[in-house]
C-alpha positions as CSV (number, residue, x, y, z in Angstrom):
1,M,115.9,8.7,96.3
2,T,114.1,5.5,97.2
3,A,115.6,2.6,95.4
4,V,113.2,0.8,93.0
5,A,113.9,-2.3,91.0
6,P,114.3,-1.7,87.2
7,T,111.5,-4.1,86.5
8,D,109.1,-2.1,88.8
9,L,110.2,1.1,87.1
10,L,109.4,-0.5,83.7
11,A,106.0,-1.6,84.8
12,F,105.1,1.9,86.0
13,A,106.6,3.5,82.9
14,T,104.5,1.2,80.7
15,E,101.4,2.2,82.5
16,V,102.3,5.9,82.1
17,A,103.0,5.5,78.4
18,W,99.7,3.6,77.9
19,R,97.7,6.3,79.7
20,A,99.4,9.0,77.6
21,G,98.7,7.0,74.4
22,L,95.0,7.0,75.1
23,A,95.1,10.8,75.2
24,T,96.7,10.9,71.8
25,L,94.1,8.6,70.3
26,A,91.4,11.1,71.2
27,H,92.8,13.6,68.7
28,F,94.2,11.2,66.1
29,Q,92.9,11.6,62.5
30,T,91.0,14.8,63.5
31,D,91.5,18.4,62.3
32,I,93.8,19.1,65.2
33,V,95.5,22.5,65.1
34,V,99.2,22.3,64.4
35,E,101.6,25.0,65.7
36,T,105.3,25.5,64.8
37,K,107.9,25.7,67.6
38,P,110.9,28.0,67.5
39,D,113.0,25.0,66.2
40,D,110.6,24.7,63.2
41,T,109.2,21.4,64.4
42,P,105.4,20.9,64.8
43,V,103.5,20.5,68.0
44,T,99.8,19.9,68.8
45,R,97.4,19.9,71.7
46,A,97.9,16.1,71.8
47,D,101.6,16.4,72.4
48,R,101.0,18.8,75.3
49,E,98.1,16.8,76.8
50,A,100.1,13.6,76.7
51,E,103.1,15.1,78.4
52,H,101.0,16.7,81.1
53,I,99.5,13.3,81.9
54,M,102.9,11.7,82.1
55,R,104.3,14.4,84.3
56,D,101.4,14.3,86.6
57,L,101.5,10.5,87.0
58,I,105.2,10.5,87.6
59,A,105.2,13.4,90.1
60,R,102.5,11.7,92.2
61,R,104.4,8.4,92.4
62,F,108.0,9.8,92.6
63,P,107.7,13.4,93.8
64,D,111.5,13.8,94.3
65,D,112.5,12.7,90.9
66,S,113.5,14.9,87.9
67,I,111.3,15.0,84.8
68,C,112.6,16.0,81.5
69,G,110.2,16.3,78.6
70,E,110.2,17.7,75.0
71,E,107.4,20.1,75.5
72,F,107.9,21.5,79.1
73,G,111.6,21.2,79.9
74,E,113.1,19.8,83.1
75,T,112.1,19.9,86.7
76,R,114.2,19.1,89.8
77,T,117.5,19.1,88.0
78,G,120.2,17.2,89.8
79,A,118.0,14.4,91.1
80,R,119.6,11.0,90.9
81,R,116.6,9.5,89.0
82,R,115.2,11.3,85.9
83,W,112.2,10.4,83.8
84,I,112.8,11.4,80.1
85,I,109.6,12.0,78.1
86,D,108.7,12.2,74.4
87,P,104.9,12.4,74.4
88,I,104.6,11.9,70.7
89,D,107.7,10.8,68.8
90,G,106.7,11.3,65.1
91,T,104.4,14.3,65.4
92,R,104.6,14.8,61.6
93,S,103.3,11.3,61.1
94,Y,100.6,11.9,63.8
95,I,99.2,15.0,62.2
96,R,98.9,13.2,58.9
97,G,97.0,10.4,60.4
98,V,99.9,7.9,60.0
99,P,99.9,5.3,62.8
100,L,103.6,4.9,63.3
101,Y,104.0,7.5,66.0
102,G,104.9,6.5,69.5
103,V,105.0,7.5,73.2
104,M,108.5,7.2,74.7
105,L,109.6,7.1,78.3
106,G,113.0,6.4,79.7
107,V,114.2,6.1,83.3
108,E,117.7,7.3,84.0
109,V,119.4,6.6,87.4
110,D,122.9,8.1,88.1
111,G,123.4,8.7,84.4
112,D,122.4,5.3,83.1
113,V,119.1,4.6,81.5
114,I,117.9,1.4,83.2
115,A,114.3,1.1,81.8
116,G,112.6,2.3,78.7
117,V,109.3,1.9,76.9
118,L,108.0,2.6,73.4
119,H,104.2,2.5,73.1
120,F,102.4,2.7,69.8
121,P,98.8,3.5,70.6
122,V,97.2,3.0,67.1
123,L,99.1,-0.2,66.5
124,N,98.6,-1.6,70.0
125,E,102.3,-2.4,70.2
126,T,104.5,-1.9,73.3
127,V,108.2,-2.6,73.4
128,G,109.9,-2.2,76.8
129,A,113.0,-3.3,78.6
130,A,114.7,-3.1,82.0
131,R,118.4,-3.7,82.7
132,G,119.0,-7.4,83.3
133,A,115.4,-8.4,82.6
134,G,115.3,-8.5,78.8
135,C,113.3,-6.7,76.2
136,W,109.6,-7.5,75.8
137,W,107.2,-6.9,72.9
138,N,103.5,-7.2,73.9
139,G,104.4,-9.7,76.6
140,R,106.8,-11.9,74.6
141,R,110.6,-11.8,74.6
142,A,112.0,-9.5,71.9
143,L,115.3,-10.2,70.2
144,V,117.2,-8.6,67.3
145,S,117.5,-10.6,64.1
146,D,120.3,-13.0,63.5
147,C,121.0,-11.6,60.0
148,T,124.7,-11.4,59.2
149,R,124.6,-10.4,55.5
150,L,124.1,-6.7,54.8
151,D,122.8,-7.6,51.3
152,E,119.9,-9.4,53.0
153,A,119.3,-6.7,55.6
154,L,116.5,-4.1,56.0
155,I,117.8,-0.7,57.1
156,V,115.5,2.1,58.1
157,T,115.7,5.8,58.7
158,T,113.2,8.6,59.3
159,D,114.1,11.2,56.7
160,R,116.9,11.1,54.1
161,E,116.9,14.9,53.9
162,N,117.9,15.1,57.5
163,I,120.9,12.9,56.7
164,D,121.9,15.3,53.9
165,R,121.5,18.4,56.0
166,Q,123.8,17.0,58.7
167,G,126.5,16.2,56.2
168,L,126.2,12.5,56.7
169,S,125.1,11.5,53.2
170,S,128.4,9.8,52.2
171,A,128.5,7.7,55.3
172,F,124.9,6.6,55.0
173,D,125.2,5.9,51.3
174,R,128.1,3.5,51.9
175,V,125.7,1.4,54.0
176,R,122.7,2.0,51.8
177,R,124.4,0.7,48.6
178,K,125.2,-2.6,50.3
179,A,121.9,-3.1,52.0
180,G,119.2,-5.4,50.8
181,T,116.3,-3.1,51.4
182,V,116.0,0.5,52.6
183,R,112.8,2.0,53.9
184,T,111.8,5.2,55.8
185,W,109.7,3.5,58.6
186,G,111.3,5.9,60.9
187,D,110.9,7.8,64.2
188,C,110.9,5.5,67.2
189,Y,109.1,2.8,65.2
190,G,112.3,2.1,63.3
191,Y,114.0,1.2,66.6
192,A,111.1,-1.1,67.6
193,L,111.6,-2.9,64.3
194,V,115.3,-3.5,65.1
195,A,114.6,-4.6,68.7
196,T,112.0,-7.1,67.5
197,G,114.0,-8.5,64.7
198,R,112.0,-7.0,61.8
199,A,114.8,-4.7,60.7
200,E,118.6,-4.8,61.1
201,A,119.5,-1.2,61.5
202,M,118.0,2.2,62.2
203,F,119.7,5.6,61.6
204,D,119.0,9.0,63.0
205,P,121.4,11.9,62.1
206,I,120.1,14.3,64.7
207,V,118.4,13.5,68.0
208,S,117.6,15.0,71.4
209,I,117.8,13.1,74.7
210,W,114.0,12.5,74.7
211,D,114.3,10.8,71.3
212,V,116.9,8.4,72.5
213,A,116.8,7.7,76.3
214,A,114.1,5.0,76.1
215,L,115.9,3.2,73.3
216,V,119.1,2.4,75.1
217,P,117.9,-0.5,77.3
218,I,115.4,-1.6,74.6
219,I,118.1,-2.2,71.9
220,E,120.7,-3.5,74.3
221,E,118.4,-5.9,76.2
222,A,117.2,-7.2,72.8
223,G,120.8,-8.1,72.0
224,G,121.6,-5.2,69.7
225,T,124.0,-2.2,69.8
226,I,123.2,1.5,70.0
227,T,125.9,4.1,69.5
228,D,126.5,7.4,67.7
229,W,127.5,7.4,64.0
230,A,131.2,7.4,65.1
231,G,130.7,4.2,67.0
232,T,130.9,5.8,70.5
233,P,128.5,4.1,73.0
234,S,126.8,7.3,74.0
235,W,123.2,8.5,73.7
236,K,124.0,12.1,74.3
237,T,126.1,13.1,71.2
238,G,123.3,14.2,68.9
239,N,123.0,11.3,66.5
240,I,122.3,7.6,66.8
241,V,122.4,4.2,65.0
242,A,121.0,1.0,66.3
243,T,121.9,-2.4,64.8
244,N,121.5,-6.1,65.4
245,A,124.6,-7.9,66.7
246,G,125.5,-9.7,63.5
247,L,125.9,-6.5,61.4
248,G,126.9,-3.9,63.9
249,R,130.6,-4.0,63.3
250,E,130.3,-3.9,59.5
251,I,127.8,-1.1,59.5
252,R,129.8,1.1,61.9
253,A,133.0,0.4,59.9
254,L,131.2,1.6,56.8
255,L,130.0,4.7,58.5
256,K,133.5,5.6,59.6
257,D,135.2,5.0,56.3
258,T,136.5,8.0,54.4
259,P,134.5,8.5,51.2
């Protein structure tokens, strides 16, 4: 593996996400055909086209690297550097013509995600980060909010029913009851809101690695914390919560309390 600086990886990842985003725009708010995958989640031609574009661009630039994507699995397993792709995070929003979907790309080296980008094609927003170089939102530095009062905080999640189905309702409700505002501006846009100081916490009760990888450097470089619901600093345990610094300890304590 040829060593590449995290900032250079981020610059390339941003270009890849932008190119994939253009492909999604070509089908946005059209009568695109929706299929159902074996896990009962939707997929469209746009998802597949975007991932093909991303895979092709990465393979040309870094032919020895591994690529792991939601739609087409993993290649070159065991490589030290891995590119983790979610071509459309928020496909359900996408197929309804809602502009909050995003293209996600994370770069993992020796087990640590050192660069990540979230690109929102319709909104023309890009949030990206590289280890040691900060988090950036459309060219300006992004930081989590300085809110320290939960009763003044905005918390977001994708789908309350998913929380119920995963048996996490009691934990979430302990936070929800104390929060100032609760909204479902979810999928990866919720994490962009936390990283840019527009929300204080984002909750996902079930995730795959392509839903999370890009988020780790983004939230941490913005000054926030990302863990699983038990407070473990891992992005591979199946659920995730991202918070600002001022409320992280309180929120995680509430999540772990017995009902």
